N, C-alpha and C positions, 0 to 999 in steps of 0.2 A: 504494500500500500504506500501511497505517496506521503511524504512529510508535509505537515501543515504548519503554517506560521501563525502564532498568536502572541498577544502581549499580556503582561501582568500589571494590573493597576492596584497599588496598595490601598487598602481600606482602613486598616488599623494596625499599628505596630507596637512593639514593646509590651506584649502580653505573654502570658504563660502558655504552655502547650495547648493549641486549639484543637481539641479532639473531635468536636461535633460542630458542624456548620449547617444551619437550616433556617428557613424563614417561616413566619406565620403572621397573621393579622391579629393584632391586639384588640380586645373588646373596645368598641368606640372608634377605632381607626378605620381608615379607608384604604390604606396601602400596607404592603408587607414590611416587616422589620426583620433584619438579619440578626439571628441569635448565635452567639459564640459560647460554647461550653469548654472550659479548660480542664485539663487532666487533674489539676490540683484542687478543683472544686468551685471555681467562679463561673458565673453565667452573666454575660453582657448582652445587650442588644443595641442595635444602631437604628435610630429612627430620624429621618430627615437630616442625616449626616451627623447626628449627635450621638455619642456613645454614652450609654446609661447602664447602671447596675440593675440586674434583675434578681439575682439570688447568689448568696455566698454561703457554701456549705463546707468550706475548708476545714472547719473544726470537726466535721463528721467523717472526713476522709482519713484512711489509714496513713500512717507515716510513710511517705514515699522515699525511694532511693536507698533503702536499707538492704534489701535482699539482693539486688543486682549491681551493687557497687556504683550506684548513681543512676543506672538505667532501671526503668520500672514499667510494667504494663498494667498496673492497678490504678485506682483513682476514680474520677468521674468518667464513666465510660459511655453512658447513653443518655440522650434527651429526646423525647418525642412529645409532640403536641397532639391532643385528641382532635379528630376531624371536626368536632363541634367546639373547639377551644374558644372561638369567638363568643359563643353563647354560654358554655359551661365553665370555662377557665381551667379545664383539667389538663395537666401535663404529667409526664412520667420520667423518673430518674433511675439510673442503674449506676451504683458506685460501690467501692470497697470500703468497708466500715472501719472507722477508727477503733483502736484498742482490741482488734481481733487477730493480731499477729500470732501465728503458730510456728512450729519448727519445720513444717513441710512433711510431705508424705514419704519421701525417701531421704536417706542421709547425704546423698551426693548426686552428681549428674548421672543420667541414664543413657546407655546405648545398648540396643539389643545385640545379642550374639547368636546367630543362627546355629552355632554348634552347641549352645547351652540352652536347652528347652526351658530351664528355670527363668531365664530372662524374657522368654516369649509368653509366659503365662503368669505374670505377677498379678497379685491381688492387692487392692487398697484396703488394708486392715486398720483396725483401731482408729476409725475415721474421726471420732470425737476428740482425739488428741493429736493425731498425725495429719495435720492440714496446714495450709499456709495462712489463709484468711477467710473472711466471710464477705460475700457480695450481697447486696440487697436491691430489690426493685420496688420502688415506692410510687404511690399516686399523690400528687400535689394539686392544689387548686389556687388560682389567682383570685384573691378576695376582692369585693367591691371597692375596698380602700386602696387597691393596687398592690397589696402585699401577698406574696405566695405563702401558703401554709400547707404542711403535710396533712393528708387525709388518712392514709392507711399504708401498710406494707403488703405487697402482693406476694413476694417470695424472699426467703433468706437462704442463700446457697453457700454451703461450705466448699471451698476450693482447695485442691491438693497442692498446687504450686502457685508462684507469684505471677506467672505469665499465661498467655492464651485465655484471657477473660472476655475477649471480644472488644471491639471498639466501634463507635457509632452503632451500638448494639441494640438500640430500640428504634423501631419504625412502626408506623401504622399501615396496614394493608388497605389500599383503596377498594379492594374487592370485598373482603369480609368485614372491614372496619374494626378488626381486632388488632391488639398490640402484638407486634412480632419481636421476640427476644432471641438473640443469637448468643450462645453461651461459650463457645470455644471448648477444646477438649480437656481443659484443666491444667495444661502446661507441661513443664519439663521439656523433653524432646521425644519424638517417636510414640507419644501416647502410651506410656509404660503399662497402664492398666486396661488399655483398649476400651476406654469409656465411650469413645465416639461411636462404636459399633454395638454397644450393649443397649438394648431397647429400653431397659429400665433405668438407665443413668440419665440424669439431666444434662450432664456435660456432653459437648460435641453434637448438639442438636439445634434445629431451628424450631422455635415453639411459638404458637399463637395463644394469646391470653384474651379471653372474653371479659373485658373490664366492666361491662354492663351488669354482669352477674355479681351480686353482693354475697360474699361468702360469710359475712358477719364475723370474720376472723381478721383482726386488725394488726396482729403481730404473730405471724405464722412461726412454727418451729423451724430451726435450722436443719436443712436436709441436703442430701446429695442424690437421692434416688426418688423416682416418682412414687413408689409405693410407701415412702415415708411421709408423704403429704397427707393432710387431712382430706377426707372425701369431698367436702365442699370446694376445696381448692383444686383437687383433681378434675372436678367437673367443669372447671373454667378453662382447662388446658387441652390443646391438641398439638400433635407433633407433625411438622411439615417434612423434615429431612433429618438425616443423621450422616455420619462420616465427615463431620466438620472438624477441621484442625483449628483455625482461627480466621474469622472473617470480618471485614469492615462493613457489616450491615447488609440489608437486602434493599435493592432499589427496583422500582416498577416503571415500565415504559408502556404507555397506552398506545395500542395499535388497533384502530377501528373499535370493536366492542369487546376487546380482551386486553389483558396485561401480560407483558413478558416480564418475568422476574429474573434479576441478575444477582449473582452471588459470587464474590471473589474468595477463594480459599488460599490462605498463605501457605507456602511450601516449607519443606524441611531443609533440604540442602541443594536441590537441583532446579526446581521449577515452581512458578507461580501460575495460578489458574483462575479463569472466570467461567462460571457455569450459567446456563440460562434454561428456563423451563416456563411453560405456560400452564398446563393442566397439572393438578396434583390432588391427592386425596388425603387430607389431614386425618390422622388417626387419633381418636380420643384417648387421653391418658388413662381413663378408666379401662379401656380395652387393653392397653399395654400392661397395666397392672394385673388385670384378670388373667391375661395370657401368662404372665410371669408366675402367678400363684398356681395356676393349673399346669404349669410347665408344658403348655401347648404352643405350637408354632403359629406365628402370624402369617398372613398373606404377604410375602416379601415384595410383591409387586406394588403394594400400597406405599412403600417407603421410597422417597427420593433419597438416594445414597450417593454421596460424593466420593466414597471409596476409601477415605482415610480411616485407619492408619496403614492399610496394605498398599494403597495407591497414593502417590504424590502427583495429582493431576493426571497426565497421560502416561506416567511411568510407574512401575512397581517401586515401592519405597526401598531405597538402597541404604546400606551402611558402607563406610569407607574403611579400607585397610591399606596400609603401606605394603608395597610389594617387597618381599625380603631381598630379592636379587637386585632391585633398583629402587632405593628409597625415594627417588624423585617421582616415581609413578605410584598411582593409587589403584587398587582393585575395588570394584563396586560389586557388592553381593546383595541379592534380594533379602531384605530383612525379614519379611514375613511371607515366605513363599506360599505356604498352604492357604493363608488368608487371601493372598492376591489371586490365587486360582479360584477360590470359592466366591470371591467378590467380583470377578472379572465380568460376568454377564449380568450382574445386578446393579452395577454402578452407572451413574449418569456420566456421559462423556463430556469433557469440557468444551465450551465454545472456543476459547483460545487458551494456550499456555505459552508463557515466555520463560526464558531460561536464565540461570545465574551465570552461565558462560555462553555467550553468543558472539561469534566472530564476524557476523554479517555487518557490513558497514552501515546499512540502513536500519539496524535494530539497536538493542542495548542489552547490557548484562544487568539484570535486576537483582534486588535483594529481598524486598517484602512488599506485597501489594497493600496499599493503604486506603484506597477508595475506588468505587465504581459508580458512575452516574450516567444515565442517558442525557443527551443534550438535544432538545427539541426546538432550540432557538434558530434564528436566521441571521444573526449579526456576524457569525463566522460560518459562511455558507458551506465550506468544505467539511465542517463537522456536523452539520444539521442532520438529525436522525441517527447519529452515531452513539456509541457507548464510550465514554471517556474514562480513563483510569489513571491512577497515580502509583508510582513506586517510591518507596522511602528514599532510596539512594542507589545510584549506579554502583555496581560492585567494584569497578576499576577506576574510580575517580576520587582524587583527594584535592581539596577538601570535599566532604560529602556533598553530593548534588542529587536531588531528586529528579524525577523525570515524569513527564506527561505523555500519554499515548492514547490511541483510540482504535476501535474496531467497529464492526457493524454486525447486527443480527443476520444470520445467514444459514449456511449449509448445515443440515442435520447429519450427525455422525461423521463430520469432517472438520478437522481443525481449521479455524478461521485465521486469516492473516491479520496483522496489526501494523499501524504506522506510528511514528513519533511525532509529537507536537513540539515544535521548536519555539522557544521564547527568547526574546532579546533582553530580558531583564538582567542587570548587572548586580550580582550579589557581592562582588568584590572578593576579598580573601576569606570571607566568613563561610562556614558550612551552611547548607540550605537543605534540610531534610523535609521532604513532602509528607506531612503527617495526616492530612485529612482532605477530603473533597466533599463539597456540598452543592446544593442547587436550590432554586426557589420553587414556588408552588407549581408553576406550569413548565418547569424545567427549561426555561429560556435563558437562564443565566447560570454560570458556574463559579464557585468560590473555592479557593485553594488555601489550606493552612500550611504554613512553613515554619520550621523551627531551626534555630542556629546551633543546636547542640543535641547530642544523644542523651544527655543527662537531664533528668526531670528536675533536678535541683539547681540547674543553671537558669535562674529566673529571668523573665522579661526579654526573651530572645525570639518571641514569636511575631509573625506578621500574617495577616489574612489579606489575600489578593482576590480581585475578580479577574477571571480570564476573559480577555477582550480581544477584538480584532487587531 
């Protein structure tokens, strides 16, 4: 695909990590406001060019930058406005809770060894003590006096590791009008407990929550599995997909009278992938729980399965070993061979995959997918109707530089091509990691969140841009 040229127009600078970018219309307003949620727990909005504070929950967020030596994937992860926000003032937050730091589910880093079955069949035991932190999903309401106030907690989720908690993890489906939560596989690497494929595990799934159902439970128990949830909460949940490693939310593109759903799955070592689907059959959590209790199989055709942990996009998940005869070379061994075989005909094939090593001059070597958004505007004609995506940073560039790219909905069961979006913005000697991508209500504008450091505690190094002609 051809390269496309675009510009970056700064909207706001000197902010903390901008993890969620989205617009809504505030009650009493006529035009959209851009909302920016930062990983450390601040939410701002821009109305008529003026930056205002909306909510500050920094005191509610777990202490960041401890587990990963300054890098962290916890914090304020999701913000979504109810489709009727203009009238009911409801919005939803997903964040990592202060004071819940635990030791983690494993004593150290994990890599599977195909020659040691013990590493391929690990179980997460003693979950009440062996965990990293607790995430929560909450419902809030904007009061008539303009002040947000918490209404209730929808879920409290115990997480095994500090990473893979999802980002931009809350969205509303325009089809079902349910809240969509993306959970990530729980973290570490290679999904050591295979949570993403276990039907009864909350981790590694895309979940719909019917927020109109009142469970009359305003502070649910902390759980990791669907069968641990009280029955009234189970009845509000359906599962769309499994096999999720870590994804930057779900985006929807309207085409005639249906919606195409786009999901990016962040890779392990080799490849980043974007999936698309139209039709799906969500499975009630009550059905999943009953199947688990009865030890009966589900109709696997009902599940959309992205294939993780056995598949990393288009490839079976590998582990790397140094070649004894030549330490400069690496041997790649299929990590979970039997799982890859069993999942091969059940998984959804990616729309596109791009690689961490790509020598082609018109492509790039990526590191981590950070956003996927349809663009339905016409101010950049070459991108109109395309799917724009962002990568955290090119693998082979210092200082760190993110990248914009695009593809189009197209061939079924055939890997699509993609093209690079070139920008002329001069970041100077500073790093520029592309951490988020957002759009407005009719998808005619695109917003890009950029950060100048990989460390969450390097404050005030963020800028939000609009992508312009």
